[in-house]
N, C-alpha and C positions, 0 to 999 in steps of 0.2 A: 702769449708771442708778441714783441715788437716787428716790426715792419723790417727792421734792419737787421734782426734775429734770424728772419722766416727769408730776408733775401742772401743772406751766407748759407744758408742750409745748403748741402748738396745730398745729390743721389746719381744711379748708375742709370743711366739711359742709353739706347741703342739707334733710336732715330727720332728725328722730329718732322714730320710730313705735314707741308701745308696743303691747301684746297682740298679739303675731304668733306665730301657731301651723304656721306653714309652712317657719320658716328655720332649723331647730334642733329640737332637743327641748325639748319643755313650753312653756312661756308666756316668750314673747322679748321684749327691745326692740330694734329694730334703728338702727342708726347708720350714715348713707346718707352715704359719701366722695363728694366731687366727684372727677373727671378718670378717666380709662378710656384705655387703649392699643387698644382696640378700638373700631371703629363698625358695629355688628351693625346689619345694615338693620331688623332687628324688634324694634331696643331698646325697652323700655317708659318707660324712663325717660332723654332724650332730653336732658334737663336735669342727667344727671349726667355727661355726657361730656367738658366743657371744664375746665380746672382755673382756673375764674373764676368771680366771681360773674356771674349770667345777669339782666335785665330780662325779665320774662312779663307778658301782659295776657291776663285772661281776661273777654271781651267780654261772656258770659253775665251778671255780675256788677255790670257797670257799669249807672248811674241813668240814662246818657246825657248827654250835656253841655247838655241844657235843663235838667234837675233839679240838674245838681252840674259844678262846672270846678275843684275842688280841685286834681287835679292838674297842670292845666295853669298856676294860679296859682301851685303847690309848685314848678314846675320853674323854676331861673335861670340854663338855658341854652338857652330856647327849643326845646327837642327834641320841643314834644309841638302837633301841629297838630289839625287836626279834618278828619272826611270822613265825610257820613251822622251826623251829630250825635254820633260817638261817637272819643276821642281816637285819634290815630296816633302812633306812637314810632317818632323817629329813632336808629336802635338805634345807629348809630356813634357819634351823640354819647353815648347812655346808658351805652356801654361802660364808665366808669371815672367814673361821675358818683356823687353822695353820696346817692341814692335819694330824695331827699323826697317824692316823689311816691307812693312805697308807703305811707310814713306817712301821707299826706294822704288816701288812698283810705278812705272811710267802710265800704265795701263787699268789702276784700280784693280789690278785682279787678286792683291791679297787680302782682305778684309779684317776691319778689327771692330768686333762687334760689342759697344758697349763705351761709352767714355763718362768718366765723371763730370759732371755740369754743377753749378750753383740754380736755386731759382732764379737769381738773376738774370744767367745765362742764358735760362730755357725761355724766359720771356722777352728777350731782349728779341728772341725769335719770331715768339707767337706776336707780339706788338706790329711786326713789321707789316702783317694782313690787317690792322684793327679797320680799315676802311672798308675792308669786305666783310667785318664781323659787324658792322654798323649797319648795312643795308641789308645783309639778309638775317638777322639774327644770329649769327654764329658766334664760336668763340672758341674755346680750349677743350681738348678730351683728352684725359689721362687714358692709357690704356698700357698694353703689354705684350705678354705676360700679366701681372698682374698687379695694379698700383698697388692694393692695399698689403703687401708683401715690403713696400716700402712706405708703410704710413706715415712715419713722421715727414718723409719729405713729400709725399705727396699731400699730405695737410699744409704745408708750408706754401707749396707751390699753388695750392688753392686758396687759403687766406689772401697771399699779395695780389694772385689775379682778381679777387674779389674787391679788394681795395683799388686796383686798376680799373675796375666795372668792366671787367671781362664777364662774358658769359662762360658758366662752369659745368664740364659734365665729365660722365666718368664709365668706361666700362670694365664691369665687373664677372668673376665668377664666383662672387658670393662668399667663396670660402674664407672667413677671417674672422676674428674674436667681434660679437657683435658690438661692445664699444668701440672698436675700430670704426666698423663702418657706420656707426651713429653719429662719431667725431666729422668723418668725411661726408657724410648725407647732408649734414648741417652746414657746410660750403658749398651745394649742388645747386644748380638749377634744372637738371636733367640727369637721370641714371639710366646706363644699358645694362640689364640684368641678365646674365644666362640661366635657363633652365635645361641642362642637357636631357635629362631623364627624371623618374621618379622610383626608376627600380634601383635601388641602392647597391644590391649587387652587383646588376652589371654595370651600375656607374662607378665604381669601385675598380674592376675589372678592368672597364677601360680609360679611366683619368686617373687611376691611383687614390681617391677619395668618395669615402659616401656620400649619402644627399642630405644626410640630415642636418647640417649645420648650415647647408645653402639653403635648402626650403624654409627652413626656421629664421633663418636670418631674412630673408623675403618676406616673409607673413610680417615679420617685427616692424621690417622699412615700410611696409603699406600701411600700418594701422599707426605707426608713430610719426609719419610724415604724410599727411592723406593730401595734401598739396603738393608734394614733389612729383612729378612727371615720372615714372616708372614704363620704360619702353624693353619687354621681357623678349628674349629672343631664343631659339633652339635652332640649334644645327642640324641638320637631318644628315645624320650620318649610317650611311649603308652596313646592316651587321648589326646595328648598335639601337638607334631609336628610329628606324625606319620601317614601322610598322602605324597601321591606323588607330590600334590598340595604346601604343605610345603618345600619337599627339593627340590624342582623345584626353588620356590621361593628364596630361600637363595641361592642356584648354581648359579643361575643367577646374583645375587646381586653382587657376590665376583668372578664373572667370569672377566676372561681377564687382569688380573692384572700379570704380570710376577714375580714378588716377591711374590705372595701367594699360595699356596696349601690348599688342604680341604681333609677333614676327619668326616665319621660318626662313631659314637661310639656307639654301641648297647645299651641298657638299660640292667641294673644289679641290683640284690637287696645284693649285698655284704656289704651296710652300713647297712642294717637294724637291723642285731644286735647291734648294737652303739647305737641306739634308746633305746633299751629296758635296755643298759644300764646306759643312763641317766634318765632313769625313764619317757620316752618319746614314743608316739605313733607314727610310722612310717606313714606319711602322704599317701605315695602310696598304702598301704595295702598290697594286693596279686597278684597285675597285672603284667603280662611278657609280652616280645615282641617275637614274634614267628622270627624263624629264616628266613622264607620263606619271610616274611613282610620286614625285615630289607634287604636282599637278591634284593628284588624289588626296596626299596629305594636307595640301592646305585646303581640300574640300571639307575635309574631318574637322580642321581647324576652323573654317567659316561656321561651320553648324554647332560645332562645340565652346566657342569661347564668345561668352555673353561682352561685346566690345569690340574696341577699333580693330580689326586687322591690317596691321601694315601691308599691301600687295607689292612692296618696290622688286621684292625678290624674286616674284612671279615676273614681274615684267622683263626681269634682266634673264630669267632661264628661258623666256619664249625669243630672245633676240638670237 
């Protein structure tokens, strides 16, 4: 592909977040892709899952219909009614509408998750912070959702980023055809790879897919790209993988590779409110992960994993 062809390539993006320090080396800008092949019960970005734009409503920002009716007046499809002084959206009608209500809302209470952007448009935002990348060793990180689910757009974005001498990274669940992952890895300086569980049946129950493709892809990635830094992460989820046996199995599985380091991430409920915005129920409910159990599992990982264990999540959990 030529640079011009790549720059015109489009994809569906729901956010471009600046000044991240947790998603690759240095200060980074994260590009969040729509679409994911997994349906993790604990997903903190539910707006990322479907490959389509989605209407959301943050009731806390709404002025109330006694003060403002702009969204109702803006809708040409009569898809907005009212209850208890607040707007109620008929999401079946809203699915493919023009989203006039989003621009009409003065308080950004009506949200449109997902926008078609070109590679050029994305990189114009990313390059605004080039000064921070050069000083910190940072760059661009593709996230989601799952960037590999929009592989043509991801590849075009990474190729053009490298032409512009931007450091490139990706966050992936690893559930994609090997040829897609291989092509993307050839354009990367760093990869963050999730291994959630080695119990295939449990993995399918909690995410919708089994583990075989994911673990096979990771081993092939390690073998094919021995110089590519691979940061494996495991989100510790109550009732799913929060036992010493689970963490020991994963730690031992990825241990002993010089280009692989490891990190445990404590479960959090920061995305719960987004389910409310989307008029969906959070699958995990009100469960929590205790600090004591998380630290116990960190000790297991320290013993089982032969390599560098990232303890930044431990430091955050202590705060």
